[in-house]
TORLOLO-459437 format. One record per residue (C-alpha): x, y, z; residue number from 1. Coordinates in nm, 2 decimals. Layout:
% residues N
{pt {X; Y; Z}; NUM}
...
END
This chain:
% residues 85
{pt {10.31; 7.63; 10.80}; 1}
{pt {10.64; 7.50; 10.68}; 2}
{pt {10.81; 7.84; 10.74}; 3}
{pt {10.68; 7.84; 11.10}; 4}
{pt {10.80; 7.49; 11.17}; 5}
{pt {11.15; 7.56; 11.03}; 6}
{pt {11.18; 7.89; 11.21}; 7}
{pt {11.00; 7.84; 11.54}; 8}
{pt {11.27; 8.03; 11.73}; 9}
{pt {11.22; 8.34; 11.52}; 10}
{pt {10.85; 8.33; 11.52}; 11}
{pt {10.83; 8.29; 11.90}; 12}
{pt {11.09; 8.55; 11.97}; 13}
{pt {10.94; 8.80; 11.72}; 14}
{pt {10.59; 8.76; 11.88}; 15}
{pt {10.74; 8.84; 12.22}; 16}
{pt {10.93; 9.13; 12.07}; 17}
{pt {10.61; 9.26; 11.89}; 18}
{pt {10.41; 9.23; 12.22}; 19}
{pt {10.66; 9.43; 12.41}; 20}
{pt {10.67; 9.71; 12.15}; 21}
{pt {10.30; 9.72; 12.11}; 22}
{pt {10.26; 9.75; 12.48}; 23}
{pt {10.52; 10.04; 12.49}; 24}
{pt {10.34; 10.21; 12.21}; 25}
{pt {9.99; 10.18; 12.37}; 26}
{pt {10.11; 10.31; 12.71}; 27}
{pt {10.29; 10.60; 12.57}; 28}
{pt {10.11; 10.93; 12.49}; 29}
{pt {10.21; 10.90; 12.12}; 30}
{pt {10.36; 11.24; 12.07}; 31}
{pt {10.49; 11.28; 11.72}; 32}
{pt {10.86; 11.23; 11.66}; 33}
{pt {10.93; 11.59; 11.59}; 34}
{pt {10.81; 11.70; 11.93}; 35}
{pt {11.04; 11.47; 12.11}; 36}
{pt {11.41; 11.54; 12.15}; 37}
{pt {11.54; 11.22; 11.98}; 38}
{pt {11.48; 10.86; 11.91}; 39}
{pt {11.36; 10.65; 12.21}; 40}
{pt {11.55; 10.53; 12.42}; 41}
{pt {11.83; 10.76; 12.31}; 42}
{pt {11.64; 11.08; 12.37}; 43}
{pt {11.71; 11.32; 12.65}; 44}
{pt {11.39; 11.25; 12.84}; 45}
{pt {11.43; 10.87; 12.85}; 46}
{pt {11.06; 10.87; 12.92}; 47}
{pt {10.82; 10.61; 12.78}; 48}
{pt {10.60; 10.90; 12.66}; 49}
{pt {10.85; 10.96; 12.39}; 50}
{pt {10.77; 10.62; 12.22}; 51}
{pt {10.56; 10.68; 11.91}; 52}
{pt {10.48; 10.53; 11.58}; 53}
{pt {10.82; 10.59; 11.43}; 54}
{pt {10.99; 10.38; 11.70}; 55}
{pt {10.72; 10.11; 11.67}; 56}
{pt {10.78; 10.09; 11.29}; 57}
{pt {11.16; 10.08; 11.33}; 58}
{pt {11.17; 9.82; 11.61}; 59}
{pt {10.92; 9.59; 11.44}; 60}
{pt {11.01; 9.62; 11.07}; 61}
{pt {11.39; 9.61; 11.10}; 62}
{pt {11.40; 9.26; 11.26}; 63}
{pt {11.17; 9.14; 10.99}; 64}
{pt {11.39; 9.30; 10.72}; 65}
{pt {11.71; 9.16; 10.86}; 66}
{pt {11.56; 8.81; 10.90}; 67}
{pt {11.43; 8.82; 10.54}; 68}
{pt {11.76; 8.93; 10.40}; 69}
{pt {11.93; 8.66; 10.60}; 70}
{pt {11.69; 8.39; 10.47}; 71}
{pt {11.73; 8.51; 10.11}; 72}
{pt {12.11; 8.54; 10.10}; 73}
{pt {12.23; 8.36; 10.41}; 74}
{pt {12.29; 8.02; 10.23}; 75}
{pt {12.48; 8.19; 9.95}; 76}
{pt {12.71; 8.37; 10.19}; 77}
{pt {12.78; 8.06; 10.39}; 78}
{pt {12.86; 7.86; 10.08}; 79}
{pt {13.09; 8.13; 9.95}; 80}
{pt {13.27; 8.14; 10.28}; 81}
{pt {13.31; 7.76; 10.27}; 82}
{pt {13.44; 7.77; 9.92}; 83}
{pt {13.71; 8.02; 10.01}; 84}
{pt {13.85; 7.82; 10.30}; 85}
END
């Protein structure tokens, strides 16, 4: 609960982000990645049908990964920058 209270902005924005991408995944036809002609939305079709589990994984896991790395090393980086000024 402490994490949620300290990071309300991230939790709220991530839940909205997750809802958007789950909706995109559920309304797509879920063709596997190799059948599509690229990574959504950068494929040739630019059709929502090209959104599959690979895009869902990337668009949901990468923000969590980036936030986790920032929380783990962010203070160290800021303190190092402050020391070098």
